[in-house]
C-alpha positions, -999 to +999 in steps of 0.1 A: +035+664-015+069+651-023+073+611-029+094+607+005+069+625+024+043+602+011+063+569+017+069+581+051+032+587+059+022+551+046+049+535+066+033+551+097+000+544+089+009+506+086+021+508+122+000+496+152-015+523+178+011+520+201+040+525+176+023+555+162+021+571+197+061+566+200+066+583+165+045+612+175+065+618+207+098+613+186+085+639+160+077+664+188+111+657+206+128+667+173+107+694+166+112+710+200+153+702+196+151+724+162+133+750+181+158+754+208+190+751+184+168+780+163+165+802+194+202+795+204+214+806+167+195+838+169+207+847+204+245+841+192+239+861+163+223+888+183+250+887+209+278+885+185+281+925+177+284+929+215+311+904+217+330+917+187+348+943+209+357+918+233+369+893+210+385+913+183+413+929+202+451+924+193+460+904+226+435+878+217+448+874+177+472+843+190+439+825+199+425+828+164+452+805+150+440+777+172 
C-alpha cells in the first residue's frame, strides 16, 4: 500500500466514530460522483459519431472559432 494511503488510514482511524461515519458518507459521495462522470463521458463518447454529421458541416464552421 502506498505511503499516502497508509497515512490517510491512520488519520481516519484516529477519528471518533461519528466523524468516521461522516468520512464514509463523503467517500461514498465522491465514489458516486466519479461513477456518474464516467457514465457521462462514456455516453458522450458513444454519441459523438452520431453527432459528427450534424456538427461537422460547412455552415457551422464559424462556430469552431469561438
